[in-house]
C-alpha positions in Angstrom: 163.9 201.4 33.6 165.4 204.8 33.2 165.7 207.5 35.8 162.5 209.1 34.6 160.5 205.8 34.8 157.0 206.4 36.1 156.2 204.0 39.0 152.5 205.2 39.5 151.2 202.2 37.5 153.3 199.8 39.4 152.2 201.4 42.7 148.6 201.0 41.6 149.2 197.3 40.8 150.7 196.8 44.3 147.7 198.4 45.9 145.4 196.2 43.9 147.3 193.1 44.7 147.1 193.9 48.4 143.3 194.4 48.1 143.1 191.1 46.1 145.0 189.3 48.8 142.6 190.6 51.4 139.6 189.6 49.4 141.0 186.1 48.8 141.6 185.8 52.6 138.0 186.7 53.4 136.7 184.2 50.8 139.2 181.5 52.0 138.1 181.9 55.6 134.4 181.8 54.6 134.8 178.8 52.4 137.0 176.9 54.8 134.7 177.6 57.7 131.7 176.5 55.7 133.4 173.4 54.5 134.3 172.4 58.0 130.8 173.1 59.3 129.0 171.1 56.7 131.7 168.5 56.1 132.0 169.3 52.4 135.1 167.8 50.7 134.3 169.8 47.5 134.3 173.1 49.4 137.5 172.1 51.3 139.2 171.3 48.0 138.2 174.6 46.6 139.4 176.3 49.8 142.8 174.7 49.1 142.8 176.1 45.6 142.0 179.5 47.1 144.8 179.1 49.5 147.3 178.8 46.6 145.7 181.9 45.1 146.2 183.7 48.4 149.8 182.7 48.6 150.3 184.0 45.0 148.6 187.3 46.0 150.8 187.7 49.0 153.9 187.1 47.0 152.7 189.5 44.3 151.9 192.1 47.0 155.4 191.7 48.4 157.0 192.3 45.1 158.7 195.7 45.0 156.9 198.1 42.7 160.0 198.7 40.5 160.2 195.0 39.8 156.5 194.6 38.8 157.3 195.6 35.2 159.4 192.4 35.0 156.6 190.1 36.2 154.5 187.9 33.9 150.7 188.0 33.5 150.2 185.5 36.3 151.0 188.2 38.8 148.4 190.5 37.3 145.8 187.7 37.4 145.7 188.0 41.2 144.3 191.5 41.0 141.1 190.7 39.2 139.0 190.6 42.3 140.4 194.0 43.3 138.5 195.6 40.5 135.3 195.0 42.5 133.4 197.4 44.6 135.7 198.5 47.5 132.8 199.3 49.9 131.3 195.8 49.3 134.7 194.1 50.0 135.3 196.3 53.0 132.0 195.1 54.5 132.8 191.5 53.7 136.0 191.8 55.6 134.4 193.5 58.5 131.6 190.9 58.6 134.1 188.1 58.5 136.8 189.7 60.6 137.2 187.0 63.1 137.5 184.1 60.6 139.7 186.2 58.3 142.1 186.9 61.2 142.1 183.1 62.0 142.9 182.3 58.4 145.8 184.7 58.4 147.5 182.9 61.3 148.9 179.9 59.4 150.3 182.3 56.7 152.0 184.4 59.3 153.5 181.2 60.8 154.9 179.9 57.5 156.2 183.4 56.5 158.0 183.7 59.9 159.5 180.2 59.3 160.6 181.3 55.9 162.1 184.5 57.2 164.0 182.6 59.9 165.3 180.1 57.4 166.5 182.8 55.1 168.1 184.9 57.9 169.9 181.8 59.2 170.8 180.6 55.7 169.3 177.3 56.7 169.1 175.3 53.5 167.5 172.3 55.1 164.6 174.4 56.5 164.2 176.2 53.1 164.1 172.8 51.4 161.4 171.6 53.9 159.3 174.7 53.4 159.6 174.5 49.6 158.8 170.8 49.6 155.8 171.4 51.7 154.6 174.1 49.3 155.2 171.8 46.3 153.4 168.9 48.0 150.3 171.2 48.5 150.5 172.5 45.0 150.9 169.0 43.5 147.7 167.9 45.3 145.8 170.7 43.5 147.1 169.8 40.1 147.5 172.2 37.2 
C-alpha cells in the first residue's frame, strides 16, 4: 500500500458492511421473534446462523479501511445483502426498530465484555469469551 493508494473502494466496502450488519440485525430480530412466538426450532436454529453472520458483519465493519485489502473473500460475503434497495431496507429497519434494538443489546453486552477484557489484559476473560463463541459456532457446524 503506497502513499498514493486509493482508499475509496475500501471505504465503500466498509459502508456496505455496515449496511449489511444492519440488515442482518433486522432479519435476526424478526426471525428470532417469530421463532419464539410460534415455538419453531427450525427458525430458532436459522436465527442462530444469522447471529453468526451478524457477528461476522460487525467484525468486518469494524475492520479499518486500510486493512480491508488484506482480508479474504469471506469478509466481502457479508456485504451481499447491502447490494439491495436502500429504501426497502430503511423501511424494514424502521418497521422493526423495537425488535432490532432489542437484538442489538446482547451484542453490545458481549462487545463491552470483550473491550473490558482487552483493556485489563484479562486472559481468563478473553478465553471465556472465545470459548463461548467457539461453543456457539460448533453447534451450528460448518
